[in-house]
Z-matrix of the N, CA and C atoms (Angstrom, degrees):
N
C 1 1.459
C 2 1.530 1 109.31
N 3 1.331 2 116.62 1 138.93
C 4 1.461 3 120.24 2 -177.28
C 5 1.514 4 110.96 3 -69.96
N 6 1.339 5 116.03 4 159.77
C 7 1.460 6 121.54 5 177.43
C 8 1.514 7 110.40 6 -59.68
N 9 1.334 8 116.25 7 -38.60
C 10 1.467 9 119.40 8 -178.91
C 11 1.520 10 111.00 9 -62.31
N 12 1.358 11 117.02 10 -44.81
C 13 1.456 12 119.64 11 -178.88
C 14 1.523 13 111.31 12 -67.60
N 15 1.337 14 116.98 13 -39.08
C 16 1.457 15 120.03 14 178.75
C 17 1.518 16 111.00 15 -64.69
N 18 1.325 17 115.89 16 -29.08
C 19 1.463 18 120.27 17 -175.57
C 20 1.513 19 112.99 18 -84.42
N 21 1.315 20 117.80 19 -14.18
C 22 1.463 21 119.67 20 -169.05
C 23 1.523 22 112.99 21 -60.22
N 24 1.341 23 116.74 22 -38.83
C 25 1.464 24 117.70 23 -179.03
C 26 1.518 25 110.90 24 -65.60
N 27 1.334 26 117.71 25 -33.26
C 28 1.452 27 120.03 26 178.42
C 29 1.520 28 111.14 27 -77.81
N 30 1.330 29 117.50 28 -29.33
C 31 1.460 30 120.27 29 176.31
C 32 1.519 31 109.89 30 -61.61
N 33 1.346 32 116.97 31 -42.60
C 34 1.461 33 119.41 32 -179.99
C 35 1.515 34 111.13 33 -63.38
N 36 1.348 35 117.18 34 -36.26
C 37 1.462 36 120.48 35 175.19
C 38 1.514 37 109.94 36 -64.20
N 39 1.336 38 115.17 37 -46.83
C 40 1.462 39 119.48 38 -176.46
C 41 1.515 40 111.62 39 -63.53
N 42 1.329 41 117.54 40 -30.98
C 43 1.461 42 120.05 41 -178.31
C 44 1.520 43 112.05 42 -60.19
N 45 1.327 44 117.08 43 -31.04
C 46 1.460 45 119.42 44 176.73
C 47 1.513 46 110.65 45 -55.24
N 48 1.324 47 114.06 46 -42.96
C 49 1.447 48 118.52 47 -179.08
C 50 1.498 49 114.25 48 -87.63
N 51 1.321 50 116.89 49 -34.16
C 52 1.456 51 119.61 50 -174.31
C 53 1.513 52 111.62 51 -63.65
N 54 1.323 53 115.79 52 -43.05
C 55 1.455 54 117.24 53 178.37
C 56 1.509 55 111.04 54 -63.05
N 57 1.326 56 116.92 55 -39.68
C 58 1.459 57 118.34 56 -179.61
C 59 1.508 58 112.35 57 -71.06
N 60 1.326 59 118.51 58 -18.36
C 61 1.457 60 120.34 59 175.05
C 62 1.518 61 110.57 60 -56.45
N 63 1.326 62 114.64 61 -35.34
C 64 1.451 63 118.00 62 179.79
C 65 1.524 64 110.70 63 -59.87
N 66 1.329 65 115.96 64 -26.86
C 67 1.460 66 119.59 65 -179.44
C 68 1.513 67 112.53 66 -71.04
N 69 1.321 68 118.52 67 -12.68
C 70 1.463 69 120.16 68 177.86
C 71 1.508 70 111.10 69 -64.29
N 72 1.318 71 115.83 70 -15.06
C 73 1.444 72 120.17 71 -176.84
C 74 1.515 73 112.85 72 -99.06
N 75 1.328 74 117.41 73 3.85
C 76 1.450 75 119.69 74 -174.85
C 77 1.520 76 111.62 75 -66.87
N 78 1.325 77 115.71 76 143.35
C 79 1.463 78 122.28 77 163.79
C 80 1.523 79 105.77 78 -112.05
N 81 1.303 80 117.15 79 123.11
C 82 1.458 81 120.47 80 -175.91
C 83 1.525 82 109.84 81 -61.26
N 84 1.326 83 115.31 82 140.56
C 85 1.462 84 120.08 83 -169.90
C 86 1.516 85 113.42 84 -56.19
N 87 1.327 86 116.63 85 -39.30
C 88 1.455 87 116.63 86 -176.90
C 89 1.518 88 112.71 87 -79.23
N 90 1.351 89 118.45 88 -0.80
C 91 1.452 90 121.96 89 175.88
C 92 1.523 91 111.87 90 -96.08
N 93 1.321 92 116.63 91 -15.66
C 94 1.451 93 119.92 92 -177.43
C 95 1.513 94 108.98 93 -152.19
N 96 1.312 95 115.64 94 130.48
C 97 1.455 96 119.60 95 178.92
C 98 1.520 97 111.40 96 -117.80
N 99 1.338 98 116.37 97 15.57
C 100 1.458 99 119.97 98 -179.64
C 101 1.519 100 110.29 99 -66.89
N 102 1.310 101 116.91 100 139.83
C 103 1.446 102 121.88 101 178.04
C 104 1.520 103 110.06 102 -75.71
N 105 1.337 104 116.43 103 129.83
C 106 1.459 105 121.38 104 175.56
C 107 1.519 106 106.97 105 -88.55
N 108 1.324 107 115.86 106 99.42
C 109 1.452 108 120.45 107 -173.76
C 110 1.504 109 115.09 108 -112.28
N 111 1.343 110 116.99 109 -0.68
C 112 1.459 111 119.86 110 -177.77
C 113 1.518 112 109.91 111 -156.10
N 114 1.330 113 115.24 112 167.37
C 115 1.464 114 120.40 113 174.97
C 116 1.518 115 110.42 114 -58.83
N 117 1.322 116 117.03 115 -37.48
C 118 1.467 117 120.72 116 179.05
C 119 1.521 118 111.10 117 -62.28
N 120 1.341 119 117.10 118 -43.93
C 121 1.461 120 120.52 119 176.22
C 122 1.528 121 110.79 120 -59.74
N 123 1.313 122 115.54 121 -42.50
C 124 1.455 123 120.04 122 -178.10
C 125 1.527 124 111.18 123 -65.72
N 126 1.333 125 116.98 124 -39.21
C 127 1.461 126 120.73 125 176.13
C 128 1.521 127 110.80 126 -57.51
N 129 1.317 128 116.28 127 -40.78
C 130 1.462 129 120.34 128 179.96
C 131 1.527 130 110.74 129 -61.81
N 132 1.332 131 116.15 130 -44.00
C 133 1.459 132 120.58 131 177.85
C 134 1.527 133 110.76 132 -63.61
N 135 1.329 134 116.08 133 -42.21
C 136 1.462 135 120.54 134 -174.09
C 137 1.518 136 114.24 135 -72.92
N 138 1.322 137 117.87 136 -7.94
C 139 1.463 138 119.94 137 179.77
C 140 1.529 139 112.03 138 -121.17
N 141 1.323 140 115.98 139 19.04
C 142 1.465 141 119.75 140 -168.81
C 143 1.524 142 114.70 141 -82.50
N 144 1.337 143 118.54 142 -27.60
C 145 1.463 144 119.68 143 -170.15
C 146 1.523 145 111.90 144 -133.56
N 147 1.325 146 115.60 145 150.17
C 148 1.461 147 121.51 146 179.99
C 149 1.524 148 113.05 147 -93.27
N 150 1.319 149 117.18 148 -29.25
C 151 1.466 150 121.59 149 -177.35
C 152 1.518 151 109.26 150 -132.76
N 153 1.327 152 116.09 151 139.63
C 154 1.458 153 120.52 152 171.89
C 155 1.521 154 108.35 153 -141.65
N 156 1.307 155 115.57 154 139.24
C 157 1.457 156 123.50 155 173.59
C 158 1.516 157 107.66 156 -122.00
N 159 1.313 158 116.84 157 145.62
C 160 1.449 159 118.76 158 179.35
C 161 1.510 160 112.45 159 -175.11
N 162 1.321 161 115.11 160 -172.62
C 163 1.455 162 123.07 161 178.65
C 164 1.524 163 109.10 162 -117.67
N 165 1.325 164 115.31 163 156.50
C 166 1.464 165 119.72 164 -179.72
C 167 1.518 166 110.47 165 -137.03
N 168 1.319 167 114.33 166 152.26
C 169 1.461 168 122.92 167 167.05
C 170 1.516 169 106.84 168 -126.62
N 171 1.307 170 116.05 169 121.92
C 172 1.465 171 120.79 170 -178.20
C 173 1.522 172 109.49 171 -114.73
N 174 1.326 173 116.23 172 130.93
C 175 1.458 174 122.18 173 177.81
C 176 1.520 175 108.49 174 -121.31
N 177 1.325 176 115.42 175 119.16
C 178 1.463 177 120.11 176 -178.00
C 179 1.520 178 109.38 177 -114.27
N 180 1.321 179 116.36 178 123.63
C 181 1.459 180 122.99 179 176.75
C 182 1.519 181 108.77 180 -103.61
N 183 1.338 182 115.13 181 120.75
C 184 1.457 183 121.06 182 -178.84
C 185 1.519 184 109.00 183 -123.53
N 186 1.328 185 116.23 184 138.62
C 187 1.455 186 120.34 185 -175.64
C 188 1.522 187 112.34 186 -61.44
N 189 1.335 188 117.25 187 -26.96
C 190 1.462 189 120.06 188 -177.14
C 191 1.527 190 113.02 189 -78.25
N 192 1.345 191 117.32 190 -10.08
C 193 1.460 192 120.86 191 -179.52
C 194 1.527 193 110.19 192 -120.00
N 195 1.336 194 115.65 193 139.95
C 196 1.462 195 120.00 194 -179.60
C 197 1.525 196 111.65 195 -73.47
N 198 1.336 197 116.92 196 -32.96
C 199 1.452 198 121.60 197 -177.87
C 200 1.527 199 110.54 198 -109.88
N 201 1.330 200 117.72 199 147.54
C 202 1.463 201 119.92 200 177.42
C 203 1.526 202 111.32 201 -66.94
N 204 1.328 203 115.69 202 153.57
C 205 1.457 204 122.54 203 176.31
C 206 1.523 205 107.82 204 -99.06
N 207 1.318 206 116.56 205 121.23
C 208 1.459 207 121.22 206 -176.66
C 209 1.521 208 110.13 207 -115.26
N 210 1.314 209 115.93 208 134.56
C 211 1.462 210 120.96 209 176.20
C 212 1.520 211 109.12 210 -135.29
N 213 1.328 212 115.60 211 155.43
C 214 1.461 213 121.69 212 -179.11
C 215 1.514 214 109.93 213 -139.59
N 216 1.319 215 114.99 214 158.11
C 217 1.449 216 119.36 215 178.06
C 218 1.511 217 111.39 216 172.52
N 219 1.332 218 114.79 217 -156.27
C 220 1.459 219 121.86 218 -177.47
C 221 1.519 220 109.38 219 -132.24
N 222 1.332 221 116.11 220 158.69
C 223 1.457 222 119.97 221 178.24
C 224 1.521 223 110.70 222 -142.30
N 225 1.315 224 114.27 223 159.30
C 226 1.458 225 123.11 224 173.93
C 227 1.508 226 107.21 225 -137.09
N 228 1.325 227 116.75 226 126.95
C 229 1.455 228 121.65 227 178.87
C 230 1.513 229 109.36 228 -122.44
N 231 1.319 230 115.64 229 122.94
C 232 1.457 231 122.79 230 177.21
C 233 1.520 232 107.35 231 -121.52
N 234 1.328 233 117.74 232 119.35
C 235 1.460 234 121.03 233 -176.70
C 236 1.519 235 112.50 234 -56.77
N 237 1.327 236 117.31 235 -32.59
C 238 1.459 237 120.52 236 -175.82
C 239 1.522 238 112.86 237 -80.61
N 240 1.333 239 117.59 238 -25.91
C 241 1.463 240 120.61 239 -172.91
C 242 1.518 241 113.90 240 -115.72
N 243 1.318 242 117.79 241 -42.56
C 244 1.450 243 119.53 242 -179.15
C 245 1.509 244 112.17 243 139.33
N 246 1.326 245 115.47 244 -148.68
C 247 1.460 246 122.50 245 -170.56
C 248 1.518 247 111.35 246 -124.88
N 249 1.330 248 116.42 247 134.15
C 250 1.459 249 123.66 248 166.38
C 251 1.524 250 107.32 249 -110.35
N 252 1.318 251 116.70 250 122.36
C 253 1.470 252 121.59 251 -176.05
C 254 1.523 253 106.96 252 -126.24
N 255 1.339 254 117.31 253 109.79
C 256 1.457 255 122.07 254 -172.49
C 257 1.518 256 110.21 255 -115.45
N 258 1.325 257 116.20 256 103.66
C 259 1.461 258 121.35 257 176.16
C 260 1.527 259 108.66 258 -83.01
N 261 1.326 260 116.30 259 132.40
C 262 1.465 261 120.90 260 179.59
C 263 1.518 262 113.16 261 -108.48
N 264 1.331 263 118.31 262 -30.48
C 265 1.455 264 121.99 263 176.93
C 266 1.526 265 108.81 264 -134.39
N 267 1.332 266 118.82 265 147.89
C 268 1.467 267 128.43 266 4.78
C 269 1.535 268 114.31 267 -78.42
N 270 1.332 269 118.43 268 -10.74
C 271 1.460 270 122.46 269 175.14
C 272 1.525 271 107.10 270 -151.50
N 273 1.325 272 117.58 271 154.69
C 274 1.462 273 119.71 272 -175.10
C 275 1.523 274 113.48 273 -74.58
N 276 1.324 275 115.00 274 131.62
C 277 1.464 276 122.91 275 173.76
C 278 1.522 277 107.27 276 -140.64
N 279 1.312 278 116.77 277 134.70
C 280 1.470 279 120.19 278 175.24
C 281 1.520 280 109.15 279 -120.58
N 282 1.321 281 115.43 280 126.61
C 283 1.454 282 122.24 281 178.62
C 284 1.523 283 108.69 282 -118.78
N 285 1.325 284 115.96 283 134.02
C 286 1.459 285 122.19 284 175.01
C 287 1.520 286 107.40 285 -124.36
N 288 1.328 287 116.60 286 125.37
C 289 1.459 288 121.87 287 -178.83
C 290 1.519 289 109.38 288 -123.34
N 291 1.345 290 116.16 289 122.74
C 292 1.458 291 122.00 290 174.26
C 293 1.520 292 108.30 291 -117.60
N 294 1.325 293 116.87 292 -172.56
C 295 1.460 294 119.89 293 -178.98
C 296 1.521 295 112.47 294 -60.16
N 297 1.336 296 117.07 295 -34.62
C 298 1.463 297 118.78 296 -173.09
C 299 1.521 298 114.87 297 -132.09
N 300 1.342 299 117.82 298 8.74
C 301 1.457 300 120.15 299 178.62
C 302 1.523 301 110.64 300 -141.42
N 303 1.333 302 114.43 301 148.54
C 304 1.461 303 121.73 302 177.15
C 305 1.517 304 107.56 303 -132.25
N 306 1.331 305 117.10 304 120.01
C 307 1.460 306 122.42 305 -179.00
C 308 1.515 307 109.40 306 -115.65
N 309 1.339 308 115.83 307 135.07
C 310 1.459 309 120.63 308 177.90
C 311 1.522 310 108.82 309 -132.82
N 312 1.340 311 115.36 310 130.73
C 313 1.468 312 120.35 311 -179.69
C 314 1.514 313 109.51 312 -131.59
N 315 1.339 314 116.21 313 127.53
C 316 1.457 315 122.34 314 174.93
C 317 1.520 316 109.02 315 -98.00
N 318 1.341 317 116.45 316 120.28
C 319 1.466 318 122.61 317 177.93
C 320 1.526 319 109.80 318 49.28
N 321 1.346 320 116.39 319 -123.56
C 322 1.464 321 120.44 320 -176.97
C 323 1.522 322 113.04 321 -98.90
N 324 1.324 323 117.35 322 11.40
C 325 1.457 324 120.04 323 179.41
C 326 1.526 325 110.35 324 -73.15
N 327 1.329 326 117.42 325 157.86
C 328 1.470 327 120.16 326 176.20
C 329 1.523 328 110.77 327 -61.22
N 330 1.307 329 115.90 328 145.65
C 331 1.464 330 120.49 329 179.03
C 332 1.522 331 110.33 330 -70.12
N 333 1.325 332 115.60 331 142.57
C 334 1.460 333 121.97 332 172.88
C 335 1.519 334 107.70 333 -103.64
N 336 1.323 335 116.71 334 125.98
C 337 1.461 336 121.65 335 -175.10
C 338 1.519 337 109.66 336 -119.13
N 339 1.333 338 116.21 337 131.17
C 340 1.458 339 121.17 338 171.70
C 341 1.526 340 108.23 339 -119.65
N 342 1.321 341 115.99 340 155.67
C 343 1.459 342 121.39 341 -179.22
C 344 1.516 343 110.27 342 -114.69
N 345 1.331 344 115.92 343 167.95
C 346 1.457 345 120.04 344 178.88
C 347 1.519 346 111.48 345 -64.69
N 348 1.325 347 117.85 346 -27.20
C 349 1.465 348 120.51 347 178.26
C 350 1.523 349 111.27 348 -75.10
N 351 1.328 350 116.88 349 -34.05
C 352 1.459 351 120.92 350 179.58
C 353 1.520 352 111.64 351 -74.77
N 354 1.313 353 116.94 352 -33.66
C 355 1.462 354 120.89 353 -176.45
C 356 1.523 355 109.93 354 -143.84
N 357 1.328 356 117.23 355 73.47
C 358 1.466 357 119.81 356 -176.41
C 359 1.518 358 113.91 357 -62.40
N 360 1.348 359 118.12 358 -26.20
C 361 1.460 360 119.72 359 -177.41
C 362 1.523 361 111.71 360 -64.30
N 363 1.335 362 117.13 361 -43.87
C 364 1.464 363 119.93 362 179.95
C 365 1.517 364 110.94 363 -60.97
N 366 1.326 365 116.85 364 -37.48
C 367 1.462 366 120.10 365 -178.74
C 368 1.526 367 111.82 366 -79.70
N 369 1.319 368 116.90 367 -24.84
C 370 1.468 369 119.79 368 171.56
C 371 1.525 370 109.51 369 -59.32
N 372 1.331 371 116.40 370 -44.87
C 373 1.457 372 120.56 371 179.10
C 374 1.524 373 110.77 372 -62.54
N 375 1.331 374 117.37 373 -41.84
C 376 1.464 375 119.25 374 -178.37
C 377 1.512 376 111.26 375 -64.35
N 378 1.333 377 118.30 376 -37.80
C 379 1.461 378 120.80 377 -179.73
C 380 1.524 379 111.37 378 -67.25
N 381 1.339 380 116.36 379 -35.37
C 382 1.460 381 119.28 380 176.58
C 383 1.524 382 110.15 381 -63.89
N 384 1.331 383 116.84 382 -44.79
C 385 1.452 384 119.76 383 -178.02
C 386 1.522 385 112.23 384 -69.36
N 387 1.331 386 117.11 385 -26.15
C 388 1.460 387 119.09 386 174.82
C 389 1.523 388 110.73 387 -59.39
N 390 1.328 389 116.25 388 -31.79
C 391 1.460 390 120.27 389 179.43
C 392 1.522 391 111.59 390 -61.64
N 393 1.338 392 116.26 391 -28.08
C 394 1.457 393 120.00 392 -179.56
C 395 1.518 394 110.44 393 -66.57
N 396 1.353 395 117.49 394 -53.26
C 397 1.458 396 117.11 395 -174.13
C 398 1.518 397 112.77 396 -80.65
N 399 1.344 398 117.92 397 -9.91
C 400 1.461 399 119.52 398 170.09
C 401 1.528 400 111.14 399 -83.85
N 402 1.331 401 117.34 400 -6.95
C 403 1.457 402 120.61 401 -178.08
C 404 1.510 403 112.71 402 69.87
N 405 1.329 404 117.14 403 27.80
C 406 1.463 405 122.18 404 -176.08
C 407 1.529 406 109.17 405 -89.95
N 408 1.336 407 116.10 406 78.98
C 409 1.460 408 119.43 407 -177.33
C 410 1.519 409 112.51 408 -66.83
N 411 1.333 410 117.60 409 -27.83
C 412 1.459 411 119.70 410 176.98
C 413 1.523 412 110.36 411 -62.78
N 414 1.333 413 116.34 412 -43.08
C 415 1.459 414 120.77 413 177.52
C 416 1.523 415 110.71 414 -65.31
N 417 1.313 416 116.69 415 -42.89
C 418 1.456 417 120.55 416 -179.86
C 419 1.518 418 111.85 417 -62.73
N 420 1.327 419 116.68 418 -38.14
C 421 1.456 420 120.27 419 -178.01
C 422 1.518 421 112.24 420 -68.63
N 423 1.336 422 117.63 421 -16.32
C 424 1.459 423 120.22 422 174.00
C 425 1.523 424 111.01 423 -70.66
N 426 1.340 425 116.46 424 -28.30
C 427 1.460 426 121.63 425 -175.32
C 428 1.527 427 114.00 426 -110.46
N 429 1.339 428 116.75 427 -24.36
C 430 1.457 429 120.61 428 -172.58
C 431 1.522 430 111.64 429 -132.17
N 432 1.328 431 114.77 430 151.81
C 433 1.459 432 121.33 431 162.35
C 434 1.524 433 106.67 432 -88.29
N 435 1.344 434 116.88 433 126.23
C 436 1.462 435 121.53 434 -175.54
C 437 1.523 436 110.67 435 -100.49
N 438 1.319 437 115.98 436 132.05
C 439 1.464 438 121.86 437 176.33
C 440 1.522 439 107.41 438 -126.29
N 441 1.341 440 116.91 439 110.22
C 442 1.465 441 121.65 440 -176.31
C 443 1.515 442 110.64 441 -110.74
N 444 1.324 443 115.72 442 128.02
C 445 1.459 444 122.21 443 173.37
C 446 1.522 445 107.55 444 -113.57
N 447 1.334 446 118.75 445 116.56
C 448 1.468 447 120.95 446 -175.09
C 449 1.520 448 112.55 447 -69.27
N 450 1.318 449 114.33 448 159.02
C 451 1.462 450 120.06 449 173.71
C 452 1.522 451 109.44 450 -68.54
N 453 1.310 452 116.04 451 148.95
C 454 1.460 453 121.07 452 178.30
C 455 1.516 454 109.23 453 -131.51
N 456 1.315 455 115.98 454 160.57
C 457 1.462 456 122.21 455 177.49
C 458 1.517 457 108.16 456 -123.83
N 459 1.315 458 115.94 457 127.84
C 460 1.462 459 120.30 458 174.67
C 461 1.521 460 108.51 459 -115.73
N 462 1.304 461 116.19 460 139.96
C 463 1.467 462 120.65 461 -176.35
C 464 1.518 463 110.34 462 -127.19
N 465 1.310 464 114.16 463 145.71
C 466 1.462 465 121.23 464 171.04
C 467 1.521 466 106.84 465 -127.29
N 468 1.312 467 116.51 466 -174.31
C 469 1.461 468 119.40 467 -178.84
C 470 1.530 469 111.76 468 -62.36
N 471 1.342 470 116.40 469 -31.00
C 472 1.458 471 119.40 470 -173.84
C 473 1.522 472 113.83 471 -112.96
N 474 1.308 473 117.87 472 -25.15
C 475 1.458 474 119.88 473 -171.05
C 476 1.520 475 111.88 474 -132.17
N 477 1.326 476 114.71 475 148.61
C 478 1.457 477 122.27 476 170.78
C 479 1.523 478 107.89 477 -119.67
N 480 1.308 479 116.66 478 126.82
C 481 1.459 480 121.15 479 -176.45
C 482 1.527 481 109.85 480 -117.97
N 483 1.332 482 115.42 481 124.41
C 484 1.457 483 120.93 482 174.28
C 485 1.522 484 109.20 483 -91.67
N 486 1.314 485 116.64 484 125.23
C 487 1.450 486 120.93 485 177.22
C 488 1.525 487 109.61 486 -100.39
N 489 1.316 488 115.09 487 144.44
C 490 1.458 489 120.90 488 -173.24
C 491 1.515 490 112.46 489 -69.39
N 492 1.343 491 114.38 490 149.74
C 493 1.454 492 120.01 491 165.66
C 494 1.529 493 107.83 492 -81.42
N 495 1.327 494 115.58 493 158.03
C 496 1.464 495 121.35 494 179.65
C 497 1.522 496 109.14 495 -136.09
N 498 1.319 497 116.24 496 131.46
C 499 1.458 498 121.92 497 172.83
C 500 1.520 499 108.04 498 -120.72
N 501 1.332 500 116.17 499 117.99
C 502 1.459 501 121.94 500 179.67
C 503 1.520 502 109.55 501 -108.96
N 504 1.322 503 115.87 502 128.05
C 505 1.459 504 122.86 503 178.07
C 506 1.519 505 108.51 504 -108.93
N 507 1.334 506 117.05 505 120.93
C 508 1.460 507 121.46 506 177.71
C 509 1.523 508 108.70 507 -114.99
N 510 1.340 509 117.49 508 117.91
C 511 1.464 510 120.69 509 -176.26
C 512 1.521 511 111.93 510 -61.20
N 513 1.333 512 114.92 511 141.71
C 514 1.458 513 120.70 512 -178.21
C 515 1.522 514 112.81 513 -101.97
N 516 1.335 515 118.12 514 -22.70
C 517 1.458 516 119.81 515 -173.83
C 518 1.523 517 110.38 516 -152.92
N 519 1.344 518 115.29 517 170.18
C 520 1.461 519 121.61 518 178.25
C 521 1.529 520 109.70 519 -70.37
N 522 1.341 521 116.51 520 151.69
C 523 1.466 522 127.40 521 1.33
C 524 1.524 523 114.66 522 -87.10
N 525 1.333 524 118.08 523 -6.90
C 526 1.459 525 119.99 524 -176.74
C 527 1.523 526 112.20 525 -59.40
N 528 1.336 527 117.48 526 -42.99
C 529 1.459 528 119.03 527 -175.41
C 530 1.526 529 112.54 528 -76.23
N 531 1.338 530 116.92 529 -4.27
C 532 1.458 531 120.36 530 173.15
C 533 1.525 532 111.48 531 -86.52
N 534 1.323 533 117.23 532 -13.81
C 535 1.463 534 122.27 533 -178.24
C 536 1.524 535 111.66 534 -112.57
N 537 1.343 536 116.95 535 -47.86
C 538 1.459 537 121.07 536 -171.46
C 539 1.519 538 112.76 537 -109.24
N 540 1.334 539 115.08 538 138.50
C 541 1.458 540 121.28 539 166.86
C 542 1.520 541 109.24 540 -82.15
N 543 1.329 542 116.41 541 -44.81
C 544 1.466 543 121.30 542 179.14
C 545 1.521 544 109.55 543 -164.99
N 546 1.331 545 115.01 544 155.49
C 547 1.462 546 123.00 545 174.12
C 548 1.523 547 106.50 546 -125.42
N 549 1.327 548 116.93 547 124.06
C 550 1.461 549 121.02 548 -174.94
C 551 1.520 550 110.42 549 -120.33
N 552 1.330 551 115.57 550 128.15
C 553 1.461 552 122.93 551 175.94
C 554 1.521 553 107.98 552 -111.38
N 555 1.325 554 116.44 553 137.93
C 556 1.459 555 121.00 554 178.79
C 557 1.519 556 110.48 555 -136.97
N 558 1.326 557 115.57 556 150.13
C 559 1.452 558 120.43 557 176.21
C 560 1.509 559 110.53 558 -178.51
N 561 1.319 560 115.97 559 178.49
C 562 1.458 561 120.82 560 172.81
C 563 1.517 562 107.92 561 -101.83
N 564 1.327 563 118.04 562 -86.11
C 565 1.459 564 118.97 563 168.23
C 566 1.520 565 110.48 564 -86.65
N 567 1.319 566 117.03 565 -25.24
C 568 1.455 567 123.39 566 -173.86
C 569 1.524 568 110.64 567 -118.77
N 570 1.335 569 115.62 568 166.05
C 571 1.456 570 120.17 569 168.28
C 572 1.518 571 107.11 570 -78.20
N 573 1.310 572 116.13 571 121.23
C 574 1.456 573 121.25 572 -176.85
C 575 1.519 574 112.45 573 -115.67
N 576 1.328 575 116.66 574 -18.92
C 577 1.460 576 120.02 575 -174.75
C 578 1.523 577 109.10 576 -152.40
N 579 1.317 578 115.64 577 136.79
C 580 1.460 579 121.72 578 175.77
C 581 1.521 580 108.14 579 -128.82
N 582 1.313 581 116.64 580 131.21
C 583 1.462 582 121.52 581 176.37
C 584 1.521 583 109.14 582 -121.97
N 585 1.326 584 115.81 583 129.23
C 586 1.454 585 122.03 584 176.51
C 587 1.519 586 108.16 585 -114.00
N 588 1.314 587 117.83 586 115.21
C 589 1.456 588 122.82 587 179.47
C 590 1.524 589 108.85 588 -104.99
N 591 1.318 590 115.41 589 123.60
C 592 1.452 591 120.91 590 -176.08
C 593 1.524 592 111.31 591 -96.15
N 594 1.317 593 115.42 592 155.25
C 595 1.460 594 121.87 593 -179.40
C 596 1.522 595 111.44 594 -59.15
N 597 1.324 596 117.15 595 -38.71
C 598 1.463 597 120.20 596 -175.14
C 599 1.525 598 113.11 597 -77.33
N 600 1.338 599 117.75 598 0.86
C 601 1.454 600 121.28 599 174.80
C 602 1.508 601 115.44 600 106.25
N 603 1.325 602 117.84 601 -13.29
C 604 1.462 603 120.61 602 177.20
C 605 1.528 604 110.28 603 -75.13
N 606 1.316 605 116.29 604 158.15
C 607 1.464 606 120.05 605 177.09
C 608 1.523 607 109.76 606 -147.72
N 609 1.331 608 115.21 607 153.64
C 610 1.460 609 122.14 608 178.67
C 611 1.519 610 108.96 609 -132.66
N 612 1.331 611 116.64 610 130.99
C 613 1.461 612 122.36 611 174.87
C 614 1.521 613 107.92 612 -118.21
N 615 1.337 614 116.76 613 128.36
C 616 1.457 615 121.94 614 177.16
C 617 1.525 616 108.51 615 -120.78
N 618 1.322 617 115.76 616 125.15
C 619 1.463 618 121.95 617 178.13
C 620 1.525 619 108.49 618 -115.44
N 621 1.346 620 116.00 619 137.08
C 622 1.454 621 122.14 620 -174.73
C 623 1.528 622 110.58 621 -111.65
N 624 1.333 623 115.70 622 147.03
C 625 1.465 624 121.07 623 179.47
C 626 1.526 625 109.61 624 -150.97
N 627 1.344 626 115.50 625 169.68
C 628 1.465 627 122.49 626 176.61
C 629 1.530 628 112.08 627 53.61
N 630 1.324 629 116.86 628 41.80
C 631 1.463 630 121.09 629 -177.25
C 632 1.522 631 111.71 630 -75.78
N 633 1.330 632 115.25 631 140.94
C 634 1.460 633 120.83 632 178.96
C 635 1.521 634 109.57 633 -148.32
N 636 1.333 635 116.26 634 146.65
C 637 1.462 636 121.90 635 175.60
C 638 1.520 637 111.36 636 -109.89
N 639 1.326 638 116.17 637 13.83
C 640 1.462 639 121.59 638 -178.79
C 641 1.532 640 110.33 639 -117.55
N 642 1.317 641 118.32 640 142.71
C 643 1.470 642 126.69 641 -8.35
C 644 1.522 643 111.70 642 -68.55
N 645 1.323 644 116.44 643 161.46
C 646 1.454 645 121.84 644 -173.70
C 647 1.523 646 113.31 645 -83.65
N 648 1.326 647 117.61 646 -3.15
C 649 1.466 648 121.77 647 176.19
C 650 1.522 649 108.35 648 -128.30
N 651 1.338 650 115.85 649 156.83
C 652 1.452 651 121.10 650 178.85
C 653 1.522 652 110.79 651 -73.86
N 654 1.323 653 115.84 652 146.53
C 655 1.456 654 119.86 653 169.03
C 656 1.527 655 108.49 654 -73.35
N 657 1.322 656 116.82 655 166.30
C 658 1.467 657 120.04 656 178.04
C 659 1.526 658 110.73 657 -60.38
N 660 1.329 659 116.72 658 -39.34
C 661 1.463 660 120.76 659 -179.80
C 662 1.522 661 111.22 660 -65.90
N 663 1.331 662 116.88 661 -39.90
C 664 1.465 663 120.35 662 178.30
C 665 1.519 664 110.90 663 -66.40
N 666 1.326 665 116.32 664 -45.10
C 667 1.462 666 120.42 665 -179.50
C 668 1.522 667 111.14 666 -61.59
N 669 1.329 668 116.93 667 -36.45
C 670 1.463 669 120.96 668 -178.44
C 671 1.524 670 111.57 669 -63.67
N 672 1.310 671 117.07 670 -32.43
C 673 1.462 672 120.18 671 -177.90
C 674 1.525 673 112.69 672 -66.78
N 675 1.320 674 117.33 673 -21.49
C 676 1.464 675 120.23 674 178.26
C 677 1.526 676 112.54 675 -83.78
N 678 1.331 677 117.48 676 -5.85
C 679 1.464 678 120.91 677 -178.62
C 680 1.523 679 109.52 678 -86.45
N 681 1.305 680 117.13 679 80.33
C 682 1.468 681 122.30 680 -176.67
C 683 1.528 682 111.00 681 -85.44
């Protein structure tokens, strides 16, 4: 079996965290009202913060199931250490992702840890997604065709409506184009929704809420969780 096929099950695990990595770049809406009108504006937003905490709702549509699979939980992203992704429903799962290790624990079972040497494909994907929240469009353009639609404002006599900006990433080469048809990010001032559409027809939508950048440093308990 090829390395890519052996890695696929871990890639799906990593996607839970990889998409939320993009949220490390969020600026909470009430902290910034600047219009995101260009890739340059978006880069500024995507590199603004070192730590973000928040909640997520993930909806996964798979062709083999008639109903979507929905999960919820909380996450913590620290640019210096990595990602803590804690699913609370429908069952508890804790994922910890660092530069070179990925740990997954179901309920009270022992954690399963893989390294970048054991499964380089999963970590290849994580490094690509890191380019998103670093605002490294040059790196992204090596792997994706970028299509950016700026945010717009429409006004009437009584109401002003802000419409979301959209950034669509379409993979240009393997291995990304063997997994994804497109990855779409949407938001107003912030990233509020991420959709990952896979070649085989499955899709995942992750929506973020209750975002906070405080406190600006990890607690001792949070820091300990990154010590894999």
